[in-house]
C-alpha positions in Angstrom: 0.0 0.0 0.0 1.4 3.4 -1.1 2.2 5.9 1.6 1.4 9.6 1.4 4.6 11.5 1.9 4.7 15.2 2.8 6.4 17.5 0.3 7.8 20.9 1.3 9.4 23.6 -0.8 12.1 25.4 1.1 14.4 28.1 -0.2 18.0 27.2 0.6 21.6 26.6 -0.6 24.7 26.1 1.5 25.9 29.7 1.9 22.4 31.1 1.8 21.4 28.8 4.6 24.2 30.0 6.8 23.4 33.7 6.1 19.7 33.2 6.8 20.5 31.5 10.1 22.9 34.2 11.1 20.2 36.8 10.2 17.7 34.9 12.4 20.1 34.7 15.3 20.8 38.5 15.0 17.2 39.5 14.8 18.2 42.8 13.1 16.7 43.3 9.6 19.3 43.8 6.9 22.2 42.8 9.1 23.3 40.3 6.4 23.5 40.4 2.6 23.8 37.6 0.1 24.9 37.5 -3.5 24.3 34.5 -5.8 22.6 33.3 -9.0 19.0 32.3 -9.8 16.9 31.9 -12.9 14.0 34.1 -13.9 11.3 31.6 -12.9 8.9 30.8 -10.0 11.6 29.2 -7.9 13.7 32.3 -8.3 10.8 34.5 -7.2 10.3 32.2 -4.3 13.9 32.5 -3.3 13.7 36.3 -3.4 10.5 36.3 -1.4 11.9 33.9 1.2 15.1 35.9 1.8 13.2 39.1 2.1 10.9 37.6 4.7 14.1 36.4 6.5 15.5 39.9 6.6 18.4 39.2 4.3 19.4 41.8 1.7 19.9 39.8 -1.6 21.4 40.9 -4.9 20.9 38.0 -7.3 22.4 37.7 -10.7 19.3 36.5 -12.7 20.2 34.2 -15.6 17.6 34.4 -18.3 18.5 31.1 -20.0 18.9 28.8 -17.0 16.4 27.7 -14.3 16.9 28.3 -10.6 18.9 25.5 -9.0 16.9 22.9 -7.1 17.7 20.0 -4.8 15.4 17.1 -4.0 15.8 15.8 -0.5 14.3 12.5 0.7 14.3 12.1 4.5 13.3 8.8 6.1 13.9 7.8 9.7 16.3 10.7 10.1 18.5 9.6 7.2 18.7 11.7 4.0 19.4 11.4 0.4 19.9 14.4 -1.9 19.8 14.9 -5.7 20.9 18.4 -6.8 20.2 20.1 -10.1 22.5 23.1 -9.7 21.4 24.9 -12.9 21.7 28.7 -12.4 23.8 28.2 -9.2 26.5 27.2 -11.7 26.2 30.3 -13.7 27.4 33.1 -11.5 29.8 35.6 -13.1 32.2 37.9 -11.4 31.1 40.7 -13.7 27.9 40.9 -11.6 30.0 41.2 -8.4 32.0 44.0 -9.9 29.0 46.1 -10.6 29.1 49.2 -8.5 25.8 48.6 -6.6 26.9 45.0 -5.7 30.5 45.8 -4.9 29.1 48.5 -2.6 27.7 45.6 -0.4 31.2 44.1 -0.3 32.7 47.5 0.8 30.0 47.9 3.4 30.5 44.4 4.9 32.9 43.7 7.8 32.7 39.9 7.7 32.5 37.5 4.7 31.4 33.9 4.4 31.6 31.7 1.3 30.9 28.0 1.2 33.6 25.9 -0.6 31.0 24.7 -3.1 31.4 28.1 -4.8 34.9 27.1 -5.8 33.3 25.0 -8.5 31.5 28.0 -10.0 33.4 31.3 -9.7 36.8 31.1 -8.0 37.6 34.5 -9.4 34.7 36.0 -7.5 36.0 34.4 -4.3 39.5 35.7 -4.9 38.2 39.2 -5.5 36.5 39.2 -2.1 39.3 37.4 -0.3 42.0 39.8 -1.5 39.8 42.8 -0.7 39.2 41.5 2.8 42.9 41.0 3.4 43.7 44.5 2.0 41.1 46.2 4.2 41.6 44.1 7.4 38.2 42.5 7.2 37.4 39.0 8.3 37.1 36.4 5.5 35.7 32.9 6.3 35.1 29.8 4.3 33.9 26.2 4.6 35.6 23.0 3.3 32.1 22.0 2.4 32.6 18.5 1.0 35.3 15.9 0.5 35.1 16.3 -3.3 36.0 20.0 -3.1 39.2 19.1 -1.2 40.0 16.4 -3.8 39.0 17.8 -7.1 39.2 21.6 -6.6 42.5 21.5 -4.7 44.2 24.2 -6.7 41.4 26.8 -6.3 41.1 25.9 -2.6 44.8 26.3 -2.0 44.9 29.6 -3.9 42.2 31.2 -1.6 43.3 29.5 1.7 46.0 32.0 2.6 43.2 34.7 2.8 40.9 32.6 5.0 40.7 33.7 8.7 38.2 31.1 9.8 38.0 27.6 8.2 34.9 25.6 8.9 34.4 21.9 8.1 33.4 18.5 9.5 35.6 15.6 10.4 35.2 13.8 7.0 36.1 16.9 5.1 39.1 17.5 7.4 40.4 13.9 7.0 40.0 14.2 3.2 42.0 17.5 3.2 44.7 15.7 5.2 44.8 12.8 2.8 45.0 15.0 -0.2 47.9 16.9 1.3 49.8 13.8 2.3 49.7 14.6 6.0 49.3 10.9 7.0 47.1 11.6 9.9 43.4 11.0 10.6 43.5 12.8 14.0 41.1 15.7 13.7 42.9 17.8 16.3 46.2 17.4 14.4 44.6 18.2 11.1 42.8 21.3 12.6 46.2 22.6 13.8 47.9 22.0 10.5 45.1 23.9 8.6 45.3 26.8 11.1 49.1 27.0 10.5 48.8 27.1 6.7 50.6 30.3 5.5 48.5 33.5 5.5 48.5 36.4 3.0 47.8 38.9 5.8 49.1 39.0 9.4 46.1 40.9 10.7 44.3 37.8 12.0 45.6 34.4 13.0 43.7 31.6 11.3 41.2 29.6 13.4 40.0 26.2 12.3 36.6 25.0 13.5 35.7 21.3 12.9 32.4 19.8 13.8 32.0 16.1 14.4 28.3 15.4 14.6 27.4 14.5 18.2 31.1 14.5 19.2 32.9 17.7 20.5 33.6 20.6 18.2 37.4 21.0 17.6 38.8 24.5 17.5 42.5 25.1 16.6 44.2 28.4 17.1 47.8 29.5 17.7 49.0 25.9 17.7 46.6 24.9 20.5 43.3 22.9 20.4 40.2 23.3 22.4 37.2 21.1 22.3 33.6 22.0 23.1 30.9 19.4 23.9 27.7 19.3 21.8 24.3 19.2 23.5 23.0 15.6 22.9 19.6 15.3 21.1 17.4 12.4 21.8 17.0 10.3 18.6 13.2 10.7 18.6 13.6 14.5 18.2 15.8 14.2 15.2 13.9 15.1 12.0 16.4 16.1 9.3 20.2 16.7 9.5 20.1 18.5 6.2 21.6 22.0 6.8 23.1 21.2 10.2 26.5 22.3 9.2 25.2 25.4 7.5 23.2 26.3 10.6 26.3 25.8 12.8 28.2 28.3 10.7 25.3 30.8 10.8 25.0 30.6 14.6 28.8 30.9 14.9 29.0 33.9 12.7 26.1 35.6 14.5 28.3 35.9 17.6 31.6 36.5 15.7 30.3 39.7 14.1 29.4 40.9 17.6 33.0 40.1 18.7 32.0 37.5 21.2 34.6 35.0 22.4 35.1 31.8 20.5 33.3 29.7 23.2 30.2 31.8 22.7 30.5 31.5 18.9 30.7 27.7 19.2 27.8 27.6 21.7 25.6 29.6 19.3 26.6 27.4 16.4 25.6 24.3 18.3 22.4 25.9 19.4 21.4 26.8 15.8 22.3 23.4 14.5 20.3 21.7 17.3 17.2 23.8 16.4 17.5 23.1 12.7 17.9 19.3 12.9 14.6 19.1 14.8 12.8 20.6 11.7 12.5 19.8 8.0 15.2 21.5 6.0 17.3 24.5 7.2 14.4 26.2 8.9 13.8 27.6 12.3 11.0 29.1 14.5 10.1 32.8 14.4 12.6 33.9 17.0 15.6 32.2 18.7 15.7 31.7 22.5 19.5 31.6 22.6 20.8 33.4 25.7 
């Protein structure tokens, strides 16, 4: 007998998820901005509408010949399977970023976050922002995002890494990064230190590496030292969907970082946001956070 499954349409995307969560945590309209690419279609309009409701200031490049990217997510018993159709998400051009109105957002921002996935689309856009951030003493952050990024987009990743002040990732991505660079260690703490010690283009900030490990402690490497922070356990019956958990962690973390809170508070906020999101479908959240 066929089951009736519930289908929901949720505006998302790795970097955009993190920005929306940061905006939700901050509760100050227009505190965040996002630049990306969509198609001129109903999904694109839905994306704009969703981000506006979330309080995020968006400047999309609208590709007239390619549909908005979509991702089908099937969740069953807390496990997930994803099939992505990137479409317009693959079509962003740095010319859009260079436009005066859009670059003005870059100049206005004090903190930047870009997911590693964007290395597959427009590495020159990433380099533009990264070099600008270093030249103006602003904070530039990125995510390893996925093992395949570390494996197959190594050159682009290595080119931007000297400019990255905060590197986010999970334990699988960290171990893949280690393997690709011949470090011969699977110890997440050791890997986090090595990433944090990667040469930097600017000496304004020391690089900090933040590695999540699911229900295991968050690893933070800074200045040759490692600290771990426990994760609040979630009963299995409350787990709905882990999709967007990592994005939510970054959003929560960034919401405190921009307020110049100490690292332990940033991690605590990241864990809180992730905990909220995995109890819901997709990278969604209630109207207001109760983080204190």
